[in-house]
N, C-alpha and C positions, 0 to 999 in steps of 0.2 A: 406450559404454552408449547403448542405444537406450531409447525412451520405453516400450517393452513392459514394462520392469521397474517402471514406475509406474502402469500401467493397472489401475483398479477399476471393478467394477461396481456400486458403491455411489453411486447418483445418482437424482434424481427427475426425470420427464419429465412435461410438460403439454401439453394441446392448446392451440392457438394461440387458442381461443375462452374459455380458462379466465379468470376474473375476478381483478383484482388482489387482492381481498380474499382468495381462496383462496391466491394465491401468498403473500401476507404471512403467512397462517396457516402455510403449509408451512415458511417461514423461521423462524417462531417455535418450531416443534416440532422442527426440526431444523438442524443446523449446516452445512448444504450451503453452499458458497462461490457457488454460482450454480444456477439451474434451467434444464434443457434444455426448450425449447419445439419440439415436433415433431409431425408427422403422417404420414400414409401415404407422403409424399414424402421423409421423412427428417428430419434436425434442421434446423430453420429459424431459429434463434436462441437466445439465451441471455438470461435476467433476472438480474440481481445485486441484492443488497441496496441497493448505492450508487444504483442507479436508482430504488428506491422511496422511499429516504430524501431524495434530493436534491431532488425538487419533489414537489408536490401531485398526487395521482391520485385520480380517482372510484374507489371501491370496485367498481363494476360496469365499469370500464374493461376491455378485453381484453388479454390477454397480448401478442397480436401488434401492439398499439399502443405497448407499453412495452419490448419485447425488441429487442436488438441484432442485426442480421443479419449483420454483417461479421465472422463466425466463422472464424478460421483452420482450414484443413484439415490434419488431423495424422495422418501414417501411423505406424503402429506401429513401424516401422524407423527413424523419425527420430532423430536425435541428441537426447539428453535436454537437452543444453545449448541446441540450437535451439529447443526446445519451451519452455524455461525463458525464453528471450528473446522468443518469441512471446506468452507470457503476460504478461510485464512490458510489452511495448511496445503490446500490444491492451488491456491493462487487464482481462483475462479471468483469474480465478483458477481457471476449469475450462475445459477444452476437449475435444470429443468426439475420439476416436481410431478410425481405420479400419485395416482390412487390405484394402487396394484399395479397393473401394466398400462393403464389409461393415462396419457399425458394430460395434466391439469394446467399447466401454466409454468411460470418461473418465479423464483425468488432471488432478489437481488441484495447488493449490500445496503442500498437505500431502503428498500421495503422492509429488511429485516430491522434496520435502525428505526423506521418509522413505527413498526409495530411495537417495539420495546421502549420507545421514547418515555412513556409515562413512569417507567420504573428506574430510568438512567440517574436521576437526581440524588439516588442513594449513592453515587460516586461523584468526585470531583474531576475536572480535566487533569489536575495535578496527578491523579492516580493512573492515568492510562497514557498520556502524551509521550510521544517520542522525544528524547532529549538529545540523542547523538545525532544532531541535525546535519543533514547535506544541504548545502546552499551554494549558490552561484552569484557571481557579481554581474552589474548591468552589461559589462563589456565582454563577459563570456561568451564565446560563440556557440551558436546552435549546435554545431557538431559535438562541442565538449558538453553541452547540456545533455544531449542524446546519450553520450558515452556514460555519463554520471548516473543517468536514470538506469540505464542497462546493468552497468557493473555494480550498482547498489541494489538492484531489484527493487526499486521505488517508482511510483507513478508520478510524482510531482516533487517540485523543488522550489523553494522560496528563493527570491532574488534579493540580496542584501548589499546596501550601499556602503561606502567606506566609513560611515558613521555608526554602523552596526544596525541601521533601520530597515526593516522590511519594505521594498518599494515595489514588489511584484511577485507574481507566482507563475510558474509554468508547468503545466500537466501535460500528460500524453494526449489528452483531447486537444489542447492548444496546438500542440506540435502537428498532430495529424491534420487538424482544420487548417493550420497555416500552410503547411507543404501542399496540401491539395489545392488551396485557394492561390497560393503565390505561383505555383506552376501554370495557372491557368490565364495568369495575367499576361496581357500582350504589349502594353504600352503605358507609359507616363506614370505619375504619381509618386509617392513620397513614402518610404517605410516609416518614418518617423512618427511615433504616436500611435502606431498601431496597437490595437487591444487596449481600448480605454474602459472597457466594461469591467464591472465590479467582481464578477466570479467566472470560472471556467465555464464555457458554453454560452456566455453572454451573446446574445444575437444581435446587440447593437454595434457589435465591433465592425468597423468599415476601414478600408484603406484604398488608396488609388492604384495600387499596382506597383510593380518594381522594375518596369522598363526593360532592359536588356538581361536582366536576371532571370526572367520568367522562363521556366522550364530547364533551367541549368542548376541541377541539384547540388554540384559542388560549390556553386556561388551561394546557394541558400545556406549552406552549412557554415558558411563565414560570417552570416549576419549575427550582430549581438543579441544577446538574451533581451535587451530593453526593446527591441522591435517586435518581440513575440510574447512578452509577459503580459499577464493581466494585471491591471492596477486600478484602483488602490486595493490593497490587501486586506482581507477580513481577519481581524484578530480577536482573541480572547484571553482571559486571564487564567492562571493555574487554579484560582479557588472557585471559579464559575463551575456551577453544577453540569454534569455531563449531558443531563437532559436538555438543558438550556442551550448548550452548545450544539447538539444535535437538531434541536429546533431550527436554529439559526442556519445550519447547513442545509437542511431540508427546504425551508422557507425561501432562502436566497439562491438555492441551486448551486451551493458550494459542495466540494467533497473533502474540504479540509479547512482548518483555521490555524493561523500562526499564533502561538502562544508568546505572550509577552509578560515580564514581570516589570512592574513599576520601578522606574528609577534605574533599571538593569537592562531593559531591552529584550530582544528576542532570545527566547529560551529553548524553543522546539516547536512542534507542529503536533497537532491532533487530526486524525484522519479516520474516515469511515472505517478502515481496517482496524485502527486501535479500539474503536467502539466494538468491533466484531469481537476483538481479542478479549475485551472485558465481559462479554457475554459467555464466554468459555469457562470463566471461574466458578468452580463449584465449592460449597462449604464443607463437603464431606470427605475430601482427600485428606490422606495423611502425608506429612511431609511436603516438600516443594512441589508445586505444580509444574510439569514440564509440558511444553508444546513445541512440536517441530514443524516448522514451515518450509515447504519445499521438501517434505518427506519422501517424495519420489525420487530423491537423488540419494538416499540411503541405500547402500549396495553391501557395504560390509561392517556397518555398526548396526546395533539395535537400540531401541529407544531406552532398554535397561542399562546398557553400556554408557550411553550419554548421561543418564541420570545418576550413575555411579561417579562420573566426571564431575558433575555439578555438586554431588554431595562431598567430594574431597575438597573442592573449593571452599565450601561452607564449613568443612571440619577444621580448616585450618585458622580459622578466625571465630573463636568462640563467642565473641560479642556481637556477631552479625546472623540474623536469622533469614533465610531465603523464603520468600512467599511464593514468587512465581519466576520461572525460568523459561526463556524463549531460546530456541536455536533455529537460526534462519540460514537456509542453504540457497546459494544460487550457482548454477552451472555455466561456465564459460565454454566457448566452442573449442578452446585450444586443449589439446590431448597429449599425453607422453605415455608411451608403451601402453596404450589402450585406456588409460585413465584420464578422466576428464579434469580440467582445472576446476576446483571448487573453491568458492569463498563462503566461509562459515562466519556467523556472527552468533555469539552467545550473550544474551542480556539477562541480568539478574535484577528482579524487583525485591527489595529487602527492606527490612525494618530500619536500615541506615541510609536508604537511598537507591538509586540506580547504578548499575555498572555494566559495562559492556566491553567485549574484547572481540577482535576480528582477525581471522588468519586465512591465507590462501594457499593451498597445496594441491598436488594431484591425488585425487581420490578423497572420499568423504571422511574417513577416519583420520588421516593426517591433517586436514584442513580444521577439523573439530578440535583436534589435540592442540593446534597452533592457536586457534582462537581461545581454547582454555587456558594456554600459557600467558597469552596477551591480557586476558581478563584477570588473572591473578596479579599481574604487575599493575593493572588499573585500580584494583582493590587496594592494593598496598600504597600506590602513589597518591591516590585521592581519598584516602582515609579520612583526612581532616577537612575535606571540602565537598563533602556530599550535601544531598538535600537536607540531611539532619540539621545543618547549620542554619538553614534558611526556614524550616518548618517545624523543627524539633523531631525527636525520635518518634517513629511511629508505634504506637501502643498494640497490645493484642486485641483491644477493643476496636481500634481503627481497622484492623485486619478483619476482624469478624464483620464490621460494617461493610467492608469492601466485598467480602465473599458470600454474605448471609442474605443479600438483598433479594436473591432468587427464591428464596424460601416462601415469599409471600405471593409468587406469580403462579 
């Protein structure tokens, strides 16, 4: 299947001199995963919500100063799996698609998921969802929520109460919409109960304003998560077919579902990014499949060197076979002797369950090695408490089922 099946002409394009305030207004009124920045010379870059939420920007700042220019060139004949990989690795939820040099439209994380939905029930939610859950509490401040999204390079976080139940969800869409709307409020109202809609982007959410808090960014950052979150939370189970889960996301305009295990509670989250990752699995690779997300931050290590580190972890534990390995890199602004502070996470999808290790160091190589060291400790510590105990050891036939479904498309 090529990406032409997922091309859409529903997108918004802005001039490089458009102000940040106008971009924020566009994100508030539409659920676009990203905005194209273009001129007579063509598409020059993309602005995402994450960029506007991640740090402070002057409202009069120009789009050209906040856009990312390293946009992959996608041809309409490119395999949809390769485009999914580019989306995840580049962290772009929207990519322009061309026919030769002619701009055709865009592919988004939603359009790719919709085009592949009929084939996704070959995989269960349990095979793809993220278990190393990042969550916040109802009283966590908005400033801390934003910090966790930025430092963990994620776009949403569930709100978990003291009983361990998911009571809400906060995404970058909610944060951007909230801050734009709240700073426009001039008087009266009560923040309690804001965000009664079921999914991110629900147009039914209303509130009466925040009185003297209007326009005071520092005060907004002190508001609790319960005032911003969407509630109730959409949930699914680990044994639900991935196609069914994707259908629910697209039908109800969600971009994630909280995964709950009966009698155990919240165990993780499945997002459209997780769906895209599953599309990158190929049945003809030898050895563990390695994917590097945030590959643009690799400056001193190669993929081959990273693969060798993963192989060493696997070789120490003969009873464990690695099926899929993810390396996720996120760069902080802090620097030391010219090297940026890098957060690296290594996730292993194995026949004994999932394992993860995270490390932070200056430079990509030290960060990846620190993550590898923590991963090894995690494998040792959690050896007897993996997903194997819950669902049984994954057989070679299971792996073939996971990786072979694309052969029919």
